N, CA and C atoms of all chains as a GROMACS GRO file, in nm:
protein
  603
    1MET      N    1   0.900   2.460   1.870
    1MET     CA    2   0.966   2.482   1.741
    1MET      C    3   1.118   2.496   1.759
    2ALA      N    4   1.158   2.526   1.884
    2ALA     CA    5   1.299   2.554   1.908
    2ALA      C    6   1.385   2.433   1.879
    3ASN      N    7   1.330   2.313   1.899
    3ASN     CA    8   1.414   2.195   1.882
    3ASN      C    9   1.412   2.140   1.739
    4LEU      N   10   1.348   2.208   1.649
    4LEU     CA   11   1.339   2.157   1.514
    4LEU      C   12   1.461   2.196   1.430
    5THR      N   13   1.501   2.108   1.340
    5THR     CA   14   1.609   2.142   1.249
    5THR      C   15   1.552   2.232   1.142
    6ASP      N   16   1.642   2.293   1.061
    6ASP     CA   17   1.596   2.380   0.953
    6ASP      C   18   1.504   2.307   0.858
    7ARG      N   19   1.543   2.182   0.826
    7ARG     CA   20   1.461   2.105   0.730
    7ARG      C   21   1.322   2.078   0.783
    8GLN      N   22   1.320   2.042   0.914
    8GLN     CA   23   1.189   2.012   0.975
    8GLN      C   24   1.102   2.139   0.978
    9ARG      N   25   1.168   2.255   1.010
    9ARG     CA   26   1.093   2.379   1.015
    9ARG      C   27   1.035   2.413   0.879
   10LYS      N   28   1.122   2.395   0.774
   10LYS     CA   29   1.075   2.424   0.639
   10LYS      C   30   0.959   2.333   0.599
   11LEU      N   31   0.971   2.204   0.638
   11LEU     CA   32   0.865   2.107   0.606
   11LEU      C   33   0.734   2.149   0.671
   12LEU      N   34   0.741   2.189   0.798
   12LEU     CA   35   0.620   2.229   0.867
   12LEU      C   36   0.560   2.356   0.804
   13ASN      N   37   0.651   2.450   0.765
   13ASN     CA   38   0.600   2.570   0.699
   13ASN      C   39   0.531   2.535   0.571
   14LEU      N   40   0.593   2.443   0.493
   14LEU     CA   41   0.535   2.400   0.365
   14LEU      C   42   0.396   2.342   0.390
   15LEU      N   43   0.388   2.254   0.492
   15LEU     CA   44   0.261   2.191   0.523
   15LEU      C   45   0.154   2.293   0.562
   16ASN      N   46   0.200   2.397   0.640
   16ASN     CA   47   0.108   2.504   0.679
   16ASN      C   48   0.057   2.578   0.557
   17GLU      N   49   0.154   2.608   0.467
   17GLU     CA   50   0.115   2.682   0.347
   17GLU      C   51   0.016   2.600   0.262
   18MET      N   52   0.051   2.467   0.251
   18MET     CA   53  -0.038   2.380   0.172
   18MET      C   54  -0.180   2.380   0.230
   19SER      N   55  -0.187   2.369   0.364
   19SER     CA   56  -0.321   2.361   0.425
   19SER      C   57  -0.396   2.492   0.401
   20GLN      N   58  -0.320   2.604   0.408
   20GLN     CA   59  -0.389   2.733   0.388
   20GLN      C   60  -0.437   2.746   0.243
   21ASN      N   61  -0.351   2.699   0.150
   21ASN     CA   62  -0.389   2.702   0.009
   21ASN      C   63  -0.515   2.621  -0.015
   22LEU      N   64  -0.518   2.503   0.049
   22LEU     CA   65  -0.634   2.417   0.029
   22LEU      C   66  -0.760   2.484   0.079
   23VAL      N   67  -0.744   2.549   0.197
   23VAL     CA   68  -0.863   2.619   0.251
   23VAL      C   69  -0.907   2.730   0.160
   24THR      N   70  -0.807   2.806   0.104
   24THR     CA   71  -0.844   2.914   0.012
   24THR      C   72  -0.907   2.860  -0.114
   25SER      N   73  -0.851   2.749  -0.168
   25SER     CA   74  -0.915   2.698  -0.290
   25SER      C   75  -1.051   2.647  -0.261
   26ASN      N   76  -1.072   2.597  -0.140
   26ASN     CA   77  -1.207   2.556  -0.100
   26ASN      C   78  -1.302   2.677  -0.105
   27ASN      N   79  -1.254   2.788  -0.049
   27ASN     CA   80  -1.335   2.908  -0.051
   27ASN      C   81  -1.359   2.955  -0.193
   28ALA      N   82  -1.256   2.947  -0.276
   28ALA     CA   83  -1.268   2.989  -0.415
   28ALA      C   84  -1.373   2.902  -0.487
   29ASN      N   85  -1.370   2.773  -0.450
   29ASN     CA   86  -1.464   2.684  -0.516
   29ASN      C   87  -1.608   2.722  -0.490
   30SER      N   88  -1.630   2.771  -0.368
   30SER     CA   89  -1.767   2.805  -0.336
   30SER      C   90  -1.817   2.920  -0.424
   31VAL      N   91  -1.719   2.998  -0.474
   31VAL     CA   92  -1.758   3.109  -0.562
   31VAL      C   93  -1.760   3.063  -0.707
   32ASN      N   94  -1.653   2.994  -0.744
   32ASN     CA   95  -1.638   2.955  -0.885
   32ASN      C   96  -1.669   2.806  -0.900
   33ASN      N   97  -1.784   2.776  -0.951
   33ASN     CA   98  -1.827   2.636  -0.958
   33ASN      C   99  -1.768   2.564  -1.079
   34ASP      N  100  -1.688   2.632  -1.160
   34ASP     CA  101  -1.627   2.569  -1.278
   34ASP      C  102  -1.505   2.486  -1.241
   35SER      N  103  -1.456   2.505  -1.122
   35SER     CA  104  -1.335   2.434  -1.084
   35SER      C  105  -1.362   2.282  -1.080
   36THR      N  106  -1.259   2.208  -1.117
   36THR     CA  107  -1.274   2.060  -1.117
   36THR      C  108  -1.247   2.004  -0.978
   37LEU      N  109  -1.198   2.088  -0.886
   37LEU     CA  110  -1.170   2.038  -0.752
   37LEU      C  111  -1.298   2.003  -0.679
   38SER      N  112  -1.288   1.909  -0.592
   38SER     CA  113  -1.407   1.870  -0.517
   38SER      C  114  -1.452   1.982  -0.422
   39HIS      N  115  -1.580   2.009  -0.422
   39HIS     CA  116  -1.632   2.108  -0.326
   39HIS      C  117  -1.634   2.054  -0.186
   40ASN      N  118  -1.639   1.927  -0.174
   40ASN     CA  119  -1.658   1.867  -0.042
   40ASN      C  120  -1.526   1.834   0.029
   41PHE      N  121  -1.418   1.880  -0.031
   41PHE     CA  122  -1.289   1.848   0.030
   41PHE      C  123  -1.281   1.904   0.169
   42SER      N  124  -1.239   1.821   0.264
   42SER     CA  125  -1.227   1.873   0.399
   42SER      C  126  -1.087   1.846   0.449
   43LEU      N  127  -1.038   1.936   0.530
   43LEU     CA  128  -0.906   1.924   0.586
   43LEU      C  129  -0.919   1.918   0.736
   44ASN      N  130  -0.884   1.806   0.793
   44ASN     CA  131  -0.905   1.789   0.935
   44ASN      C  132  -0.782   1.832   1.013
   45LEU      N  133  -0.770   1.958   1.040
   45LEU     CA  134  -0.649   2.009   1.103
   45LEU      C  135  -0.633   1.971   1.253
   46PRO      N  136  -0.740   1.970   1.329
   46PRO     CA  137  -0.721   1.943   1.473
   46PRO      C  138  -0.654   1.809   1.503
   47GLY      N  139  -0.693   1.707   1.430
   47GLY     CA  140  -0.630   1.575   1.452
   47GLY      C  141  -0.520   1.552   1.352
   48PHE      N  142  -0.454   1.657   1.312
   48PHE     CA  143  -0.358   1.660   1.202
   48PHE      C  144  -0.264   1.539   1.199
   49SER      N  145  -0.275   1.460   1.094
   49SER     CA  146  -0.189   1.344   1.080
   49SER      C  147  -0.094   1.367   0.964
   50LEU      N  148   0.032   1.373   0.995
   50LEU     CA  149   0.131   1.402   0.889
   50LEU      C  150   0.146   1.286   0.791
   51ASP      N  151   0.130   1.165   0.839
   51ASP     CA  152   0.171   1.052   0.755
   51ASP      C  153   0.060   0.999   0.665
   52GLY      N  154  -0.064   1.035   0.690
   52GLY     CA  155  -0.170   0.992   0.598
   52GLY      C  156  -0.177   0.842   0.582
   53GLY      N  157  -0.150   0.771   0.686
   53GLY     CA  158  -0.157   0.625   0.678
   53GLY      C  159  -0.023   0.558   0.644
   54GLN      N  160   0.072   0.636   0.596
   54GLN     CA  161   0.202   0.581   0.566
   54GLN      C  162   0.298   0.620   0.679
   55ASN      N  163   0.395   0.532   0.706
   55ASN     CA  164   0.489   0.565   0.812
   55ASN      C  165   0.604   0.645   0.752
   56LEU      N  166   0.595   0.778   0.764
   56LEU     CA  167   0.701   0.861   0.706
   56LEU      C  168   0.823   0.872   0.796
   57ASN      N  169   0.809   0.835   0.922
   57ASN     CA  170   0.919   0.836   1.017
   57ASN      C  171   0.995   0.967   1.015
   58LEU      N  172   0.926   1.076   1.045
   58LEU     CA  173   0.989   1.207   1.038
   58LEU      C  174   1.083   1.236   1.152
   59SER      N  175   1.083   1.156   1.257
   59SER     CA  176   1.172   1.175   1.369
   59SER      C  177   1.170   1.318   1.423
   60LEU      N  178   1.060   1.358   1.478
   60LEU     CA  179   1.047   1.495   1.527
   60LEU      C  180   1.096   1.508   1.671
   61GLY      N  181   1.194   1.428   1.708
   61GLY     CA  182   1.255   1.442   1.841
   61GLY      C  183   1.155   1.421   1.953
   62LYS      N  184   1.141   1.523   2.040
   62LYS     CA  185   1.053   1.507   2.159
   62LYS      C  186   0.907   1.488   2.118
   63TRP      N  187   0.873   1.522   1.991
   63TRP     CA  188   0.735   1.511   1.952
   63TRP      C  189   0.695   1.367   1.923
   64GLY      N  190   0.790   1.278   1.931
   64GLY     CA  191   0.758   1.139   1.900
   64GLY      C  192   0.788   1.109   1.757
   65GLY      N  193   0.706   1.023   1.694
   65GLY     CA  194   0.730   0.987   1.554
   65GLY      C  195   0.790   0.847   1.548
   66GLY      N  196   0.860   0.801   1.648
   66GLY     CA  197   0.916   0.668   1.649
   66GLY      C  198   0.838   0.571   1.736
   67GLY      N  199   0.726   0.613   1.790
   67GLY     CA  200   0.648   0.528   1.876
   67GLY      C  201   0.700   0.533   2.019
   68THR      N  202   0.616   0.498   2.113
   68THR     CA  203   0.660   0.501   2.254
   68THR      C  204   0.758   0.390   2.278
   69PRO      N  205   0.870   0.418   2.339
   69PRO     CA  206   0.967   0.312   2.370
   69PRO      C  207   0.902   0.204   2.452
   70GLY      N  208   0.932   0.080   2.422
   70GLY     CA  209   0.876  -0.032   2.496
   70GLY      C  210   0.744  -0.082   2.441
   71THR      N  211   0.687  -0.012   2.345
   71THR     CA  212   0.563  -0.056   2.282
   71THR      C  213   0.597  -0.156   2.171
   72PRO      N  214   0.541  -0.280   2.179
   72PRO     CA  215   0.574  -0.378   2.073
   72PRO      C  216   0.517  -0.334   1.938
   73THR      N  217   0.589  -0.366   1.834
   73THR     CA  218   0.544  -0.329   1.699
   73THR      C  219   0.505  -0.448   1.615
   74THR      N  220   0.540  -0.569   1.662
   74THR     CA  221   0.500  -0.690   1.587
   74THR      C  222   0.436  -0.787   1.683
   75ILE      N  223   0.361  -0.887   1.628
   75ILE     CA  224   0.299  -0.985   1.714
   75ILE      C  225   0.407  -1.071   1.781
   76ARG      N  226   0.520  -1.086   1.712
   76ARG     CA  227   0.631  -1.165   1.767
   76ARG      C  228   0.685  -1.098   1.894
   77GLU      N  229   0.695  -0.963   1.890
   77GLU     CA  230   0.744  -0.892   2.007
   77GLU      C  231   0.645  -0.903   2.121
   78VAL      N  232   0.519  -0.902   2.092
   78VAL     CA  233   0.414  -0.921   2.197
   78VAL      C  234   0.435  -1.057   2.259
   79LEU      N  235   0.453  -1.161   2.174
   79LEU     CA  236   0.471  -1.296   2.224
   79LEU      C  237   0.596  -1.310   2.307
   80LEU      N  238   0.703  -1.244   2.264
   80LEU     CA  239   0.828  -1.255   2.339
   80LEU      C  240   0.812  -1.198   2.480
   81SER      N  241   0.724  -1.102   2.497
   81SER     CA  242   0.705  -1.047   2.630
   81SER      C  243   0.615  -1.135   2.718
   82LEU      N  244   0.557  -1.240   2.657
   82LEU     CA  245   0.465  -1.325   2.731
   82LEU      C  246   0.520  -1.465   2.755
   83VAL      N  247   0.648  -1.486   2.730
   83VAL     CA  248   0.708  -1.618   2.749
   83VAL      C  249   0.694  -1.659   2.898
   84ASN      N  250   0.660  -1.787   2.918
   84ASN     CA  251   0.636  -1.845   3.051
   84ASN      C  252   0.506  -1.796   3.118
   85GLU      N  253   0.423  -1.731   3.039
   85GLU     CA  254   0.295  -1.685   3.095
   85GLU      C  255   0.179  -1.760   3.033
   86GLN      N  256   0.064  -1.756   3.095
   86GLN     CA  257  -0.057  -1.814   3.042
   86GLN      C  258  -0.110  -1.728   2.927
   87VAL      N  259  -0.129  -1.787   2.810
   87VAL     CA  260  -0.176  -1.706   2.696
   87VAL      C  261  -0.292  -1.778   2.626
   88GLN      N  262  -0.365  -1.696   2.550
   88GLN     CA  263  -0.465  -1.750   2.457
   88GLN      C  264  -0.427  -1.696   2.319
   89VAL      N  265  -0.404  -1.789   2.228
   89VAL     CA  266  -0.361  -1.750   2.095
   89VAL      C  267  -0.470  -1.794   1.998
   90THR      N  268  -0.519  -1.701   1.918
   90THR     CA  269  -0.630  -1.732   1.828
   90THR      C  270  -0.581  -1.740   1.683
   91THR      N  271  -0.614  -1.852   1.619
   91THR     CA  272  -0.584  -1.870   1.476
   91THR      C  273  -0.720  -1.886   1.408
   92PRO      N  274  -0.722  -1.886   1.272
   92PRO     CA  275  -0.853  -1.904   1.204
   92PRO      C  276  -0.925  -2.030   1.246
   93PHE      N  277  -0.852  -2.138   1.276
   93PHE     CA  278  -0.918  -2.263   1.307
   93PHE      C  279  -0.970  -2.269   1.451
   94ASP      N  280  -0.888  -2.223   1.546
   94ASP     CA  281  -0.925  -2.239   1.684
   94ASP      C  282  -0.839  -2.151   1.776
   95THR      N  283  -0.877  -2.144   1.901
   95THR     CA  284  -0.799  -2.072   2.001
   95THR      C  285  -0.725  -2.174   2.085
   96ILE      N  286  -0.596  -2.148   2.107
   96ILE     CA  287  -0.515  -2.237   2.187
   96ILE      C  288  -0.479  -2.166   2.315
   97SER      N  289  -0.502  -2.234   2.427
   97SER     CA  290  -0.474  -2.175   2.559
   97SER      C  291  -0.368  -2.260   2.629
   98GLY      N  292  -0.280  -2.193   2.695
   98GLY     CA  293  -0.178  -2.268   2.773
   98GLY      C  294  -0.063  -2.176   2.808
   99THR      N  295   0.047  -2.242   2.846
   99THR     CA  296   0.167  -2.168   2.884
   99THR      C  297   0.255  -2.150   2.761
  100LEU      N  298   0.293  -2.029   2.736
  100LEU     CA  299   0.382  -2.001   2.621
  100LEU      C  300   0.524  -2.042   2.660
  101LEU      N  301   0.574  -2.143   2.595
  101LEU     CA  302   0.703  -2.200   2.631
  101LEU      C  303   0.818  -2.135   2.556
  102ALA      N  304   0.798  -2.110   2.428
  102ALA     CA  305   0.909  -2.052   2.347
  102ALA      C  306   0.856  -1.977   2.227
  103VAL      N  307   0.933  -1.878   2.186
  103VAL     CA  308   0.901  -1.803   2.065
  103VAL      C  309   1.020  -1.818   1.973
  104GLN      N  310   1.002  -1.886   1.862
  104GLN     CA  311   1.109  -1.909   1.767
  104GLN      C  312   1.090  -1.816   1.646
  105ASP      N  313   1.168  -1.840   1.540
  105ASP     CA  314   1.166  -1.748   1.423
  105ASP      C  315   1.025  -1.732   1.364
  106ASP      N  316   0.959  -1.846   1.336
  106ASP     CA  317   0.830  -1.836   1.269
  106ASP      C  318   0.720  -1.916   1.337
  107TYR      N  319   0.744  -1.959   1.460
  107TYR     CA  320   0.640  -2.031   1.534
  107TYR      C  321   0.662  -2.016   1.682
  108ILE      N  322   0.553  -2.053   1.759
  108ILE     CA  323   0.566  -2.050   1.904
  108ILE      C  324   0.530  -2.190   1.957
  109VAL      N  325   0.570  -2.215   2.077
  109VAL     CA  326   0.537  -2.344   2.142
  109VAL      C  327   0.453  -2.315   2.266
  110ILE      N  328   0.334  -2.380   2.272
  110ILE     CA  329   0.245  -2.368   2.386
  110ILE      C  330   0.224  -2.504   2.447
  111ILE      N  331   0.226  -2.507   2.578
  111ILE     CA  332   0.189  -2.634   2.649
  111ILE      C  333   0.048  -2.615   2.702
  112GLU      N  334  -0.040  -2.700   2.659
  112GLU     CA  335  -0.182  -2.694   2.705
  112GLU      C  336  -0.195  -2.758   2.842
  113ALA      N  337  -0.310  -2.733   2.903
  113ALA     CA  338  -0.337  -2.790   3.039
  113ALA      C  339  -0.328  -2.942   3.036
  114SER      N  340  -0.363  -3.002   2.921
  114SER     CA  341  -0.361  -3.149   2.907
  114SER      C  342  -0.218  -3.203   2.897
  115GLY      N  343  -0.120  -3.112   2.876
  115GLY     CA  344   0.015  -3.155   2.859
  115GLY      C  345   0.060  -3.162   2.715
  116SER      N  346  -0.035  -3.143   2.623
  116SER     CA  347  -0.001  -3.148   2.481
  116SER      C  348   0.082  -3.026   2.444
  117GLN      N  349   0.182  -3.048   2.357
  117GLN     CA  350   0.257  -2.937   2.303
  117GLN      C  351   0.190  -2.895   2.170
  118VAL      N  352   0.184  -2.765   2.150
  118VAL     CA  353   0.128  -2.715   2.023
  118VAL      C  354   0.223  -2.616   1.963
  119LEU      N  355   0.259  -2.644   1.838
  119LEU     CA  356   0.342  -2.551   1.761
  119LEU      C  357   0.251  -2.467   1.676
  120VAL      N  358   0.251  -2.335   1.701
  120VAL     CA  359   0.163  -2.245   1.629
  120VAL      C  360   0.245  -2.154   1.537
  121ARG      N  361   0.206  -2.150   1.410
  121ARG     CA  362   0.280  -2.063   1.315
  121ARG      C  363   0.242  -1.917   1.345
  122ILE      N  364   0.340  -1.832   1.366
  122ILE     CA  365   0.315  -1.693   1.403
  122ILE      C  366   0.233  -1.623   1.293
  123GLU      N  367   0.263  -1.662   1.169
  123GLU     CA  368   0.190  -1.601   1.055
  123GLU      C  369   0.042  -1.619   1.062
  124LYS      N  370  -0.004  -1.727   1.128
  124LYS     CA  371  -0.146  -1.757   1.136
  124LYS      C  372  -0.215  -1.701   1.262
  125ILE      N  373  -0.140  -1.634   1.347
  125ILE     CA  374  -0.199  -1.585   1.471
  125ILE      C  375  -0.276  -1.457   1.441
  126GLU      N  376  -0.400  -1.457   1.482
  126GLU     CA  377  -0.485  -1.340   1.464
  126GLU      C  378  -0.476  -1.244   1.580
  127PHE      N  379  -0.486  -1.298   1.702
  127PHE     CA  380  -0.464  -1.216   1.820
  127PHE      C  381  -0.419  -1.298   1.939
  128VAL      N  382  -0.362  -1.229   2.035
  128VAL     CA  383  -0.305  -1.291   2.152
  128VAL      C  384  -0.359  -1.222   2.275
  129SER      N  385  -0.392  -1.299   2.377
  129SER     CA  386  -0.426  -1.233   2.502
  129SER      C  387  -0.361  -1.306   2.617
  130ASN      N  388  -0.335  -1.230   2.722
  130ASN     CA  389  -0.270  -1.285   2.841
  130ASN      C  390  -0.381  -1.329   2.934
  131SER      N  391  -0.412  -1.458   2.931
  131SER     CA  392  -0.529  -1.504   3.003
  131SER      C  393  -0.502  -1.519   3.154
  132MET      N  394   1.674  -2.588   2.242
  132MET     CA  395   1.569  -2.690   2.271
  132MET      C  396   1.478  -2.710   2.151
  133PHE      N  397   1.433  -2.601   2.097
  133PHE     CA  398   1.348  -2.608   1.977
  133PHE      C  399   1.423  -2.554   1.857
  134ALA      N  400   1.398  -2.612   1.739
  134ALA     CA  401   1.461  -2.560   1.617
  134ALA      C  402   1.406  -2.421   1.591
  135ALA      N  403   1.487  -2.341   1.517
  135ALA     CA  404   1.448  -2.202   1.493
  135ALA      C  405   1.328  -2.196   1.398
  136LYS      N  406   1.325  -2.286   1.301
  136LYS     CA  407   1.219  -2.282   1.200
  136LYS      C  408   1.115  -2.389   1.224
  137PHE      N  409   0.992  -2.354   1.187
  137PHE     CA  410   0.878  -2.444   1.206
  137PHE      C  411   0.900  -2.578   1.138
  138THR      N  412   0.942  -2.574   1.013
  138THR     CA  413   0.958  -2.702   0.938
  138THR      C  414   1.072  -2.785   0.996
  139ALA      N  415   1.176  -2.718   1.047
  139ALA     CA  416   1.288  -2.792   1.108
  139ALA      C  417   1.242  -2.861   1.236
  140GLU      N  418   1.157  -2.796   1.311
  140GLU     CA  419   1.105  -2.854   1.435
  140GLU      C  420   1.013  -2.973   1.402
  141LEU      N  421   0.932  -2.956   1.300
  141LEU     CA  422   0.844  -3.070   1.258
  141LEU      C  423   0.928  -3.189   1.214
  142ALA      N  424   1.035  -3.159   1.141
  142ALA     CA  425   1.122  -3.268   1.090
  142ALA      C  426   1.185  -3.346   1.208
  143ASN      N  427   1.207  -3.275   1.320
  143ASN     CA  428   1.264  -3.343   1.437
  143ASN      C  429   1.161  -3.436   1.503
  144ARG      N  430   1.035  -3.419   1.468
  144ARG     CA  431   0.930  -3.496   1.535
  144ARG      C  432   0.860  -3.597   1.443
  145ILE      N  433   0.929  -3.632   1.335
  145ILE     CA  434   0.870  -3.730   1.245
  145ILE      C  435   0.845  -3.860   1.321
  146GLY      N  436   0.731  -3.922   1.293
  146GLY     CA  437   0.693  -4.046   1.363
  146GLY      C  438   0.597  -4.019   1.477
  147SER      N  439   0.578  -3.890   1.513
  147SER     CA  440   0.489  -3.859   1.625
  147SER      C  441   0.344  -3.857   1.579
  148ARG      N  442   0.257  -3.881   1.673
  148ARG     CA  443   0.116  -3.863   1.647
  148ARG      C  444   0.086  -3.711   1.649
  149VAL      N  445   0.012  -3.662   1.550
  149VAL     CA  446  -0.012  -3.519   1.539
  149VAL      C  447  -0.160  -3.487   1.505
  150GLU      N  448  -0.197  -3.366   1.541
  150GLU     CA  449  -0.323  -3.307   1.492
  150GLU      C  450  -0.280  -3.178   1.420
  151VAL      N  451  -0.304  -3.177   1.290
  151VAL     CA  452  -0.264  -3.060   1.214
  151VAL      C  453  -0.388  -2.979   1.178
  152ALA      N  454  -0.386  -2.853   1.219
  152ALA     CA  455  -0.501  -2.768   1.192
  152ALA      C  456  -0.469  -2.669   1.077
  153THR      N  457  -0.555  -2.666   0.977
  153THR     CA  458  -0.549  -2.565   0.874
  153THR      C  459  -0.666  -2.472   0.901
  154ASP      N  460  -0.691  -2.375   0.814
  154ASP     CA  461  -0.798  -2.277   0.841
  154ASP      C  462  -0.933  -2.348   0.867
  155ASN      N  463  -0.957  -2.457   0.792
  155ASN     CA  464  -1.092  -2.517   0.799
  155ASN      C  465  -1.093  -2.665   0.832
  156ASN      N  466  -0.978  -2.725   0.855
  156ASN     CA  467  -0.972  -2.869   0.876
  156ASN      C  468  -0.876  -2.909   0.987
  157LEU      N  469  -0.907  -3.021   1.047
  157LEU     CA  470  -0.815  -3.081   1.145
  157LEU      C  471  -0.780  -3.221   1.097
  158ILE      N  472  -0.653  -3.244   1.077
  158ILE     CA  473  -0.607  -3.372   1.024
  158ILE      C  474  -0.530  -3.444   1.132
  159GLU      N  475  -0.570  -3.565   1.164
  159GLU     CA  476  -0.504  -3.644   1.268
  159GLU      C  477  -0.430  -3.758   1.202
  160GLY      N  478  -0.311  -3.784   1.255
  160GLY     CA  479  -0.237  -3.898   1.202
  160GLY      C  480  -0.095  -3.902   1.254
  161ILE      N  481  -0.011  -3.970   1.176
  161ILE     CA  482   0.130  -3.982   1.212
  161ILE      C  483   0.210  -3.893   1.117
  162LEU      N  484   0.292  -3.806   1.176
  162LEU     CA  485   0.376  -3.716   1.092
  162LEU      C  486   0.482  -3.806   1.022
  163SER      N  487   0.479  -3.803   0.891
  163SER     CA  488   0.563  -3.898   0.817
  163SER      C  489   0.680  -3.831   0.751
  164THR      N  490   0.658  -3.720   0.679
  164THR     CA  491   0.765  -3.654   0.605
  164THR      C  492   0.743  -3.505   0.615
  165VAL      N  493   0.852  -3.428   0.620
  165VAL     CA  494   0.841  -3.283   0.622
  165VAL      C  495   0.947  -3.226   0.525
  166THR      N  496   0.900  -3.141   0.432
  166THR     CA  497   0.991  -3.066   0.346
  166THR      C  498   0.964  -2.920   0.377
  167ALA      N  499   1.033  -2.832   0.303
  167ALA     CA  500   1.016  -2.688   0.325
  167ALA      C  501   0.872  -2.645   0.300
  168ASP      N  502   0.806  -2.711   0.206
  168ASP     CA  503   0.672  -2.669   0.165
  168ASP      C  504   0.559  -2.766   0.206
  169LEU      N  505   0.596  -2.891   0.232
  169LEU     CA  506   0.492  -2.992   0.252
  169LEU      C  507   0.513  -3.072   0.380
  170ALA      N  508   0.403  -3.110   0.443
  170ALA     CA  509   0.409  -3.206   0.553
  170ALA      C  510   0.320  -3.324   0.511
  171LEU      N  511   0.369  -3.444   0.528
  171LEU     CA  512   0.288  -3.562   0.495
  171LEU      C  513   0.244  -3.628   0.626
  172VAL      N  514   0.112  -3.642   0.637
  172VAL     CA  515   0.054  -3.709   0.754
  172VAL      C  516  -0.016  -3.834   0.707
  173ILE      N  517   0.013  -3.945   0.773
  173ILE     CA  518  -0.058  -4.072   0.744
  173ILE      C  519  -0.178  -4.078   0.835
  174ASP      N  520  -0.294  -4.076   0.775
  174ASP     CA  521  -0.420  -4.075   0.853
  174ASP      C  522  -0.451  -4.219   0.894
  175VAL      N  523  -0.434  -4.244   1.024
  175VAL     CA  524  -0.459  -4.381   1.072
  175VAL      C  525  -0.597  -4.388   1.144
  176SER      N  526  -0.664  -4.274   1.149
  176SER     CA  527  -0.790  -4.272   1.227
  176SER      C  528  -0.911  -4.315   1.144
  177SER      N  529  -0.892  -4.325   1.011
  177SER     CA  530  -1.007  -4.351   0.928
  177SER      C  531  -1.050  -4.498   0.932
  178GLY      N  532  -0.969  -4.582   0.994
  178GLY     CA  533  -1.005  -4.723   1.005
  178GLY      C  534  -0.983  -4.798   0.872
  179TYR      N  535  -1.034  -4.914   0.864
  179TYR     CA  536  -1.023  -4.996   0.744
  179TYR      C  537  -0.881  -5.025   0.702
  180GLY      N  538  -0.783  -4.982   0.781
  180GLY     CA  539  -0.643  -5.010   0.747
  180GLY      C  540  -0.597  -4.941   0.622
  181GLY      N  541  -0.668  -4.837   0.583
  181GLY     CA  542  -0.637  -4.767   0.458
  181GLY      C  543  -0.508  -4.688   0.461
  182ASN      N  544  -0.474  -4.633   0.576
  182ASN     CA  545  -0.354  -4.550   0.591
  182ASN      C  546  -0.344  -4.447   0.482
  183VAL      N  547  -0.442  -4.358   0.478
  183VAL     CA  548  -0.449  -4.256   0.372
  183VAL      C  549  -0.337  -4.154   0.392
  184LYS      N  550  -0.268  -4.122   0.284
  184LYS     CA  551  -0.161  -4.020   0.289
  184LYS      C  552  -0.225  -3.883   0.267
  185ILE      N  553  -0.192  -3.787   0.353
  185ILE     CA  554  -0.244  -3.652   0.334
  185ILE      C  555  -0.126  -3.556   0.327
  186TYR      N  556  -0.110  -3.494   0.210
  186TYR     CA  557  -0.004  -3.397   0.193
  186TYR      C  558  -0.059  -3.260   0.228
  187ILE      N  559   0.001  -3.194   0.322
  187ILE     CA  560  -0.048  -3.063   0.368
  187ILE      C  561   0.056  -2.954   0.334
  188SER      N  562   0.008  -2.847   0.271
  188SER     CA  563   0.095  -2.734   0.244
  188SER      C  564   0.133  -2.671   0.379
  189VAL      N  565   0.261  -2.651   0.400
  189VAL     CA  566   0.305  -2.591   0.527
  189VAL      C  567   0.245  -2.452   0.545
  190ASP      N  568   0.232  -2.379   0.432
  190ASP     CA  569   0.174  -2.243   0.439
  190ASP      C  570   0.032  -2.244   0.491
  191ALA      N  571  -0.038  -2.357   0.475
  191ALA     CA  572  -0.179  -2.363   0.514
  191ALA      C  573  -0.196  -2.402   0.660
  192ILE      N  574  -0.089  -2.444   0.725
  192ILE     CA  575  -0.100  -2.495   0.862
  192ILE      C  576  -0.118  -2.379   0.960
  193ASN      N  577  -0.219  -2.390   1.047
  193ASN     CA  578  -0.237  -2.296   1.158
  193ASN      C  579  -0.148  -2.340   1.276
  194PHE      N  580  -0.167  -2.465   1.314
  194PHE     CA  581  -0.084  -2.516   1.425
  194PHE      C  582  -0.080  -2.667   1.416
  195VAL      N  583   0.019  -2.723   1.488
  195VAL     CA  584   0.032  -2.867   1.497
  195VAL      C  585   0.033  -2.902   1.645
  196ARG      N  586  -0.055  -2.992   1.684
  196ARG     CA  587  -0.063  -3.035   1.823
  196ARG      C  588  -0.003  -3.173   1.835
  197PHE      N  589   0.076  -3.191   1.943
  197PHE     CA  590   0.132  -3.323   1.972
  197PHE      C  591   0.063  -3.372   2.099
  198PRO      N  592  -0.042  -3.448   2.084
  198PRO     CA  593  -0.118  -3.489   2.204
  198PRO      C  594  -0.034  -3.582   2.293
  199VAL      N  595  -0.057  -3.569   2.420
  199VAL     CA  596   0.012  -3.664   2.513
  199VAL      C  597  -0.052  -3.802   2.496
  200ALA      N  598   0.030  -3.903   2.501
  200ALA     CA  599  -0.022  -4.040   2.481
  200ALA      C  600  -0.123  -4.071   2.590
  201ALA      N  601  -0.235  -4.132   2.553
  201ALA     CA  602  -0.343  -4.164   2.649
  201ALA      C  603  -0.296  -4.273   2.744
   0.00000   0.00000   0.00000
């Protein structure tokens, strides 16, 4: 907590209070069945996720929040790290295997074992593996 | 070496023999015209000298293969 700014500390306190309130209202619900709140509401604190599926980018310093440095965030970044290597690129139609020659703005160039050049649109790539 | 954009690179290769793959189809022919949204391939493989024109939406293209000449 020592490295947190005042705003971050307040935010965490607010979140703590919210979680406690939710737990209390859950308890209250078990007594008072007239409440419109769901009885089955569960709060999963151990795996506590602040962002709830959205990237809030809270920048909690040493706690992370910005992802591990060096970890690619887009398929294009993955491809850029594989230039001149053997790759398998899968699109809805087929999988293309060969040497990744270049990664451009919206497509990549692969040379297949047969010598054929293939231009693959990055938008259509489902997954990439380093074969 | 290669153009930055997919359509620009295709435009540089007009006249080449191509195999164009969409999600469900593979179209073989000669790359004839390329615009920002469309690629025109002349299908010469169907025989009968028909030279069928196939307009392909660039957005639908998975990949374009340029086979080495046999």
